[in-house]
N, CA, C and O of each residue as an XYZ file, in Angstrom:
560
protein
N       0.847     -1.181      0.000
C       0.000      0.000      0.000
C       0.889      1.239      0.000
O       1.954      1.249      0.617
N       0.447      2.271     -0.688
C       1.150      3.550     -0.726
C       0.271      4.587     -0.016
O      -0.895      4.773     -0.362
N       0.857      5.258      0.985
C       0.104      6.208      1.809
C       0.790      7.559      1.812
O       2.013      7.645      1.920
N      -0.001      8.613      1.693
C       0.505      9.979      1.835
C      -0.079     10.562      3.122
O      -1.259     10.385      3.425
N       0.774     11.258      3.868
C       0.349     11.927      5.097
C       0.524     13.424      4.894
O       1.482     13.872      4.264
N      -0.413     14.186      5.438
C      -0.357     15.631      5.247
C      -1.117     16.319      6.378
O      -2.200     15.883      6.765
N      -0.552     17.374      6.890
C      -1.289     18.183      7.863
C      -1.791     19.425      7.132
O      -1.163     19.900      6.186
N      -2.922     19.936      7.582
C      -3.494     21.076      6.871
C      -4.239     22.014      7.810
O      -4.725     21.615      8.868
N      -4.313     23.267      7.393
C      -5.113     24.287      8.057
C      -5.558     25.283      6.986
O      -4.735     25.990      6.404
N      -6.850     25.331      6.736
C      -7.439     26.271      5.777
C      -6.699     26.273      4.437
O      -6.116     27.277      4.028
N      -6.742     25.137      3.780
C      -6.020     24.950      2.513
C      -6.958     24.798      1.316
O      -6.573     24.179      0.323
N      -8.167     25.338      1.377
C      -9.121     25.097      0.298
C      -8.661     25.636     -1.056
O      -9.184     25.213     -2.087
N      -7.709     26.547     -1.080
C      -7.214     27.108     -2.338
C      -6.439     26.072     -3.151
O      -6.730     25.864     -4.329
N      -5.450     25.418     -2.525
C      -4.618     24.441     -3.229
C      -5.083     22.999     -3.065
O      -4.750     22.145     -3.886
N      -5.833     22.726     -2.032
C      -6.196     21.357     -1.692
C      -6.856     20.573     -2.828
O      -6.492     19.413     -3.021
N      -7.796     21.125     -3.588
C      -8.383     20.330     -4.681
C      -7.341     19.870     -5.694
O      -7.411     18.744     -6.186
N      -6.383     20.726     -6.007
C      -5.326     20.356     -6.955
C      -4.415     19.286     -6.345
O      -4.027     18.331     -7.018
N      -4.084     19.455     -5.080
C      -3.207     18.510     -4.380
C      -3.864     17.133     -4.303
O      -3.217     16.120     -4.568
N      -5.132     17.093     -3.946
C      -5.852     15.822     -3.838
C      -5.987     15.139     -5.198
O      -5.761     13.935     -5.322
N      -6.352     15.906     -6.199
C      -6.533     15.355     -7.539
C      -5.227     14.712     -8.021
O      -5.243     13.639     -8.625
N      -4.118     15.364     -7.755
C      -2.817     14.855     -8.172
C      -2.435     13.588     -7.395
O      -2.030     12.587     -7.987
N      -2.567     13.642     -6.078
C      -2.045     12.562     -5.244
C      -2.965     11.345     -5.138
O      -2.494     10.255     -4.813
N      -4.250     11.502     -5.403
C      -5.118     10.317     -5.349
C      -4.827      9.370     -6.510
O      -5.221      8.205     -6.478
N      -4.141      9.868     -7.529
C      -3.736      9.012     -8.647
C      -2.483      8.205     -8.304
O      -2.202      7.196     -8.950
N      -1.740      8.636     -7.309
C      -0.476      7.989     -6.933
C      -0.654      7.083     -5.714
O      -0.071      6.000     -5.655
N      -1.458      7.522     -4.742
C      -1.541      6.849     -3.450
C      -2.846      6.097     -3.267
O      -3.903      6.519     -3.735
N      -2.741      4.956     -2.563
C      -3.917      4.157     -2.237
C      -4.713      4.782     -1.097
O      -5.933      4.639     -1.018
N      -3.998      5.476     -0.218
C      -4.633      6.006      0.985
C      -3.949      7.299      1.401
O      -2.786      7.539      1.075
N      -4.683      8.115      2.117
C      -4.124      9.334      2.676
C      -4.584      9.490      4.116
O      -5.706      9.131      4.474
N      -3.695     10.033      4.928
C      -4.038     10.414      6.294
C      -3.793     11.909      6.386
O      -2.651     12.364      6.326
N      -4.868     12.672      6.532
C      -4.767     14.126      6.552
C      -5.091     14.634      7.947
O      -6.154     14.352      8.500
N      -4.162     15.379      8.498
C      -4.250     15.842      9.884
C      -4.748     17.276      9.893
O      -4.083     18.182      9.391
N      -5.922     17.469     10.468
C      -6.596     18.770     10.468
C      -6.213     19.578     11.714
O      -6.400     19.133     12.846
N      -5.683     20.749     11.477
C      -5.351     21.683     12.558
C      -6.490     22.690     12.750
O      -6.271     23.901     12.737
N      -7.695     22.173     12.926
C      -8.892     22.986     13.177
C      -9.177     23.998     12.067
O      -9.369     25.185     12.332
N      -9.202     23.525     10.848
C      -9.539     24.393      9.716
C     -10.926     24.991      9.899
O     -11.833     24.352     10.432
N     -11.068     26.211      9.453
C     -12.360     26.898      9.532
C     -12.958     27.127      8.146
O     -14.037     27.705      8.022
N     -12.263     26.676      7.108
C     -12.777     26.823      5.751
C     -13.364     25.482      5.292
O     -13.768     24.672      6.127
N     -13.417     25.243      4.013
C     -14.025     24.026      3.469
C     -13.031     22.887      3.243
O     -13.356     21.918      2.555
N     -11.845     22.984      3.800
C     -10.808     21.965      3.563
C     -11.295     20.550      3.840
O     -11.147     19.671      2.991
N     -11.867     20.319      5.004
C     -12.288     18.966      5.359
C     -13.390     18.461      4.428
O     -13.381     17.290      4.050
N     -14.321     19.307      4.059
C     -15.389     18.908      3.149
C     -14.826     18.557      1.771
O     -15.292     17.616      1.129
N     -13.836     19.307      1.325
C     -13.200     19.034      0.028
C     -12.535     17.661      0.053
O     -12.661     16.893     -0.902
N     -11.833     17.349      1.133
C     -11.181     16.043      1.253
C     -12.217     14.933      1.229
O     -12.060     13.955      0.498
N     -13.272     15.073      2.017
C     -14.297     14.018      2.102
C     -15.017     13.815      0.766
O     -15.436     12.703      0.443
N     -15.158     14.889     -0.003
C     -15.809     14.773     -1.307
C     -14.876     14.153     -2.344
O     -15.289     13.277     -3.104
N     -13.628     14.600     -2.379
C     -12.707     14.152     -3.428
C     -12.034     12.815     -3.117
O     -11.715     12.058     -4.034
N     -11.819     12.523     -1.852
C     -11.138     11.286     -1.435
C     -11.883     10.684     -0.245
O     -11.355     10.662      0.866
N     -13.102     10.196     -0.467
C     -13.940      9.750      0.650
C     -13.367      8.598      1.471
O     -13.743      8.434      2.631
N     -12.475      7.803      0.903
C     -11.917      6.679      1.664
C     -10.671      7.073      2.466
O     -10.176      6.275      3.262
N     -10.167      8.274      2.268
C      -8.991      8.716      3.003
C      -9.388      9.140      4.416
O     -10.535      9.515      4.659
N      -8.447      9.078      5.331
C      -8.702      9.415      6.735
C      -8.424     10.894      6.999
O      -7.391     11.429      6.599
N      -9.361     11.532      7.675
C      -9.158     12.895      8.166
C      -9.181     12.803      9.686
O     -10.167     12.353     10.271
N      -8.107     13.223     10.317
C      -7.999     13.139     11.768
C      -7.710     14.523     12.335
O      -7.047     15.348     11.706
N      -8.219     14.754     13.528
C      -7.970     16.020     14.211
C      -6.591     15.963     14.848
O      -6.241     14.976     15.496
N      -5.820     17.006     14.666
C      -4.498     17.038     15.278
C      -4.615     17.023     16.794
O      -5.525     17.626     17.365
N      -3.699     16.338     17.430
C      -3.667     16.336     18.891
C      -3.001     17.601     19.429
O      -3.053     17.874     20.628
N      -2.375     18.369     18.537
C      -1.667     19.582     18.949
C      -2.606     20.790     18.884
O      -3.233     21.028     17.851
N      -2.707     21.548     19.968
C      -3.602     22.715     19.957
C      -3.115     23.830     19.024
O      -3.916     24.623     18.530
N      -1.805     23.887     18.788
C      -1.243     24.887     17.877
C      -0.187     24.205     17.015
O       0.381     23.181     17.396
N       0.062     24.782     15.865
C       1.065     24.211     14.965
C       2.462     24.571     15.451
O       2.823     25.744     15.536
N       3.231     23.554     15.764
C       4.648     23.705     16.093
C       5.378     22.637     15.298
O       4.983     21.471     15.320
N       6.423     23.016     14.605
C       7.091     22.104     13.668
C       7.502     20.783     14.310
O       7.221     19.723     13.751
N       8.151     20.817     15.454
C       8.628     19.575     16.081
C       7.458     18.688     16.482
O       7.476     17.485     16.219
N       6.451     19.260     17.110
C       5.285     18.470     17.516
C       4.530     17.925     16.308
O       4.012     16.808     16.339
N       4.475     18.714     15.256
C       3.835     18.262     14.016
C       4.593     17.065     13.448
O       3.982     16.068     13.064
N       5.918     17.161     13.394
C       6.723     16.058     12.871
C       6.529     14.782     13.685
O       6.419     13.693     13.122
N       6.487     14.915     14.988
C       6.294     13.739     15.856
C       4.919     13.119     15.611
O       4.786     11.896     15.554
N       3.908     13.957     15.467
C       2.566     13.437     15.199
C       2.522     12.688     13.865
O       1.935     11.610     13.782
N       3.132     13.247     12.834
C       3.172     12.581     11.530
C       3.906     11.255     11.644
O       3.457     10.249     11.095
N       5.036     11.243     12.354
C       5.793     10.005     12.535
C       4.954      8.946     13.258
O       5.025      7.764     12.924
N       4.172      9.364     14.234
C       3.318      8.413     14.950
C       2.285      7.781     14.023
O       1.959      6.605     14.178
N       1.767      8.541     13.065
C       0.839      7.965     12.086
C       1.580      7.092     11.084
O       1.053      6.070     10.643
N       2.798      7.485     10.722
C       3.567      6.697      9.751
C       3.811      5.267     10.230
O       3.763      4.334      9.429
N       4.068      5.085     11.513
C       4.364      3.733     12.001
C       3.123      2.835     12.021
O       3.240      1.621     12.187
N       1.955      3.418     11.854
C       0.719      2.640     11.857
C       0.392      2.014     10.504
O      -0.470      1.140     10.415
N       1.077      2.458      9.452
C       0.744      1.968      8.110
C       1.881      1.133      7.543
O       3.057      1.401      7.789
N       1.503      0.118      6.779
C       2.471     -0.717      6.082
C       2.715     -0.156      4.691
O       1.893      0.587      4.155
N       3.832     -0.512      4.125
C       4.109     -0.141      2.753
C       4.822      1.199      2.632
O       5.381      1.725      3.594
N       4.782      1.718      1.439
C       5.471      2.950      1.086
C       4.674      4.140      1.599
O       3.457      4.187      1.422
N       5.341      5.102      2.231
C       4.644      6.277      2.746
C       5.552      7.501      2.673
O       6.780      7.413      2.677
N       4.881      8.640      2.605
C       5.587      9.913      2.541
C       4.724     10.979      3.192
O       3.496     10.915      3.130
N       5.360     11.953      3.813
C       4.652     13.105      4.380
C       4.920     14.306      3.486
O       6.070     14.622      3.180
N       3.856     14.966      3.074
C       3.956     16.150      2.223
C       3.109     17.267      2.804
O       2.160     17.015      3.546
N       3.450     18.487      2.470
C       2.584     19.634      2.751
C       1.664     19.833      1.555
O       1.910     19.276      0.485
N       0.628     20.606      1.722
C      -0.299     20.872      0.612
C       0.393     21.649     -0.508
O      -0.088     21.663     -1.641
N       1.496     22.283     -0.203
C       2.246     23.008     -1.240
C       3.252     22.117     -1.955
O       3.937     22.571     -2.871
N       3.349     20.846     -1.547
C       4.314     19.925     -2.151
C       3.589     18.882     -2.993
O       2.680     18.205     -2.514
N       3.996     18.762     -4.239
C       3.414     17.806     -5.166
C       4.479     16.785     -5.537
O       5.514     17.141     -6.099
N       4.228     15.506     -5.223
C       5.185     14.462     -5.548
C       5.155     14.209     -7.048
O       4.104     13.918     -7.618
N       6.315     14.323     -7.678
C       6.428     14.117     -9.117
C       7.346     12.913     -9.311
O       8.571     13.039     -9.286
N       6.737     11.748     -9.503
C       7.522     10.510     -9.618
C       6.791      9.540    -10.526
O       5.563      9.539    -10.603
N       7.559      8.727    -11.202
C       7.004      7.660    -12.017
C       6.413      6.612    -11.080
O       7.124      6.065    -10.238
N       5.132      6.331    -11.216
C       4.474      5.391    -10.308
C       5.112      4.007    -10.350
O       5.088      3.291     -9.349
N       5.673      3.624    -11.470
C       6.360      2.332    -11.561
C       7.545      2.271    -10.606
O       7.860      1.208    -10.069
N       8.201      3.407    -10.393
C       9.329      3.431     -9.473
C       8.863      3.157     -8.045
O       9.573      2.508     -7.276
N       7.683      3.643     -7.688
C       7.154      3.364     -6.354
C       6.869      1.872     -6.171
O       6.987      1.351     -5.062
N       6.500      1.193     -7.234
C       6.190     -0.226     -7.138
C       7.447     -1.074     -6.944
O       7.396     -2.123     -6.301
N       8.562     -0.627     -7.491
C       9.766     -1.460     -7.475
C      10.744     -1.086     -6.380
O      11.545     -1.932     -5.982
N      10.722      0.120     -5.879
C      11.683      0.545     -4.858
C      11.234      0.089     -3.481
O      10.078      0.284     -3.106
N      12.132     -0.511     -2.734
C      11.839     -0.951     -1.379
C      12.569     -0.111     -0.336
O      12.160     -0.064      0.824
N      13.643      0.548     -0.743
C      14.441      1.322      0.195
C      14.118      2.809      0.068
O      13.308      3.218     -0.764
N      14.759      3.592      0.899
C      14.597      5.043      0.796
C      15.100      5.494     -0.569
O      16.035      4.910     -1.116
N      14.492      6.510     -1.104
C      14.967      7.009     -2.371
C      15.026      8.527     -2.348
O      14.260      9.197     -1.656
N      15.950      9.034     -3.120
C      16.068     10.478     -3.243
C      15.142     10.916     -4.362
O      15.170     10.362     -5.461
N      14.338     11.897     -4.077
C      13.395     12.397     -5.070
C      13.743     13.851     -5.343
O      13.756     14.677     -4.429
N      14.025     14.160     -6.601
C      14.281     15.556     -6.921
C      12.988     16.335     -6.736
O      11.895     15.775     -6.812
N      13.122     17.608     -6.498
C      11.933     18.409     -6.239
C      11.898     19.629     -7.151
O      12.896     20.016     -7.757
N      10.746     20.197     -7.220
C      10.557     21.411     -7.999
C       9.853     22.414     -7.105
O       8.738     22.170     -6.645
N      10.496     23.529     -6.862
C       9.874     24.583     -6.063
C       9.150     25.516     -7.018
O       9.753     26.090     -7.924
N       7.869     25.656     -6.806
C       7.092     26.550     -7.656
C       7.179     27.975     -7.112
O       7.130     28.202     -5.903
N       7.304     28.898     -8.008
C       7.426     30.307     -7.639
C       6.306     31.068     -8.324
O       6.067     30.893     -9.519
N       5.625     31.909     -7.569
C       4.546     32.710     -8.134
C       5.086     34.115     -8.416
O       5.325     34.885     -7.486
N       5.279     34.451     -9.700
C       5.758     35.796    -10.023
C       4.744     36.859     -9.593
O       3.543     36.597     -9.530
N       5.225     38.011     -9.310
C       4.384     39.117     -8.830
C       3.177     39.354     -9.748
O       2.074     39.613     -9.268
N       3.386     39.267    -11.056
C       2.286     39.547    -11.992
C       1.203     38.465    -11.983
O       0.149     38.653    -12.590
N       1.443     37.331    -11.303
C       0.452     36.257    -11.253
C      -0.152     36.078     -9.873
O      -0.899     35.125     -9.654
N       0.148     36.962     -8.942
C      -0.281     36.766     -7.556
C      -1.796     36.752     -7.391
O      -2.294     36.159     -6.434
N      -2.532     37.376     -8.276
C      -3.993     37.417     -8.164
C      -4.695     36.474     -9.141
O      -5.913     36.549     -9.304
N      -3.943     35.592     -9.787
C      -4.513     34.652    -10.743
C      -4.948     33.395    -10.002
O      -4.131     32.739     -9.357
N      -6.221     33.062    -10.092
C      -6.729     31.849     -9.460
C      -6.608     30.684    -10.441
O      -6.952     30.827    -11.614
N      -6.131     29.551     -9.978
C      -6.001     28.398    -10.871
C      -7.362     27.800    -11.206
O      -8.313     27.907    -10.432
N      -7.435     27.182    -12.351
C      -8.646     26.497    -12.787
C      -8.602     25.055    -12.316
O      -7.546     24.424    -12.360
N      -9.728     24.521    -11.866
C      -9.790     23.125    -11.434
C      -9.880     22.177    -12.632
O      -9.804     20.960    -12.464
N     -10.040     22.725    -13.835
C     -10.180     21.900    -15.028
C      -8.829     21.537    -15.656
O      -8.770     20.750    -16.601
N      -7.761     22.108    -15.132
C      -6.430     21.898    -15.700
C      -5.439     21.647    -14.568
O      -5.561     22.239    -13.495
N      -4.463     20.777    -14.798
C      -3.463     20.503    -13.778
C      -2.763     21.784    -13.350
O      -2.433     22.632    -14.179
N      -2.543     21.912    -12.068
C      -1.892     23.108    -11.528
C      -0.516     23.318    -12.134
O      -0.141     24.449    -12.443
N       0.244     22.236    -12.309
C       1.593     22.388    -12.853
C       1.598     22.803    -14.321
O       2.622     23.251    -14.836
N       0.459     22.654    -14.996
C       0.345     23.137    -16.368
C      -0.068     24.605    -16.423
O       0.046     25.245    -17.468
N      -0.543     25.131    -15.313
C      -0.985     26.524    -15.270
C       0.086     27.468    -14.732
O       0.225     28.598    -15.199
N       0.831     26.994    -13.756
C       1.849     27.809    -13.107
C       3.191     27.124    -13.340
O       3.523     26.145    -12.672
N       3.948     27.642    -14.282
C       5.145     26.937    -14.755
C       6.447     27.582    -14.301
O       7.514     27.200    -14.783
N       6.394     28.532    -13.402
C       7.609     29.164    -12.910
C       8.135     28.357    -11.737
O       7.430     28.173    -10.745
N       9.351     27.880    -11.840
C       9.861     27.073    -10.744
C      11.347     26.820    -10.869
O      11.996     27.250    -11.823
N      11.866     26.119     -9.892
C      13.281     25.737     -9.847
C      13.335     24.254     -9.542
O      12.799     23.808     -8.527
N      13.976     23.489    -10.408
C      14.138     22.049    -10.169
C      15.414     21.848     -9.373
O      16.464     22.396     -9.710
N      15.314     21.057     -8.313
C      16.487     20.772     -7.476
C      16.784     19.290     -7.510
O      15.873     18.476     -7.665
N      18.021     18.938     -7.370
C      18.407     17.536     -7.326
C      18.335     16.867     -8.677
O      17.939     17.485     -9.665
N      18.711     15.619     -8.721
C      18.653     14.827     -9.962
C      18.241     13.426     -9.639
O      18.130     12.592    -10.538
């Protein structure tokens, strides 16, 4: 099984794109809600109804406590797993996930929003990476 873990707070802007992308790669998701007040949880339940949405045990977001909470969920699942933020999109050949058993280095792409595009809302009808193409590829 392939599982993605993610913590979120009021991510309704990017969340539909993130879910659409990652539900094609992962069998399951565990999404940790930091008391969102927007439609984030409803979006997850609509787009990925079999994925788990859990309330964070942390009253406030603190990086170390967040990491420990994610690690505690990671040990509960078998198979391949990764923790991502809603701003991180895993770009990998799915066949590689099927054959790799050990840790692997994954190159990343940091997306950058130029000043002239700051007020442009992405369309849900097109992949986000096809709409916003400014970025920096790191690693190989």
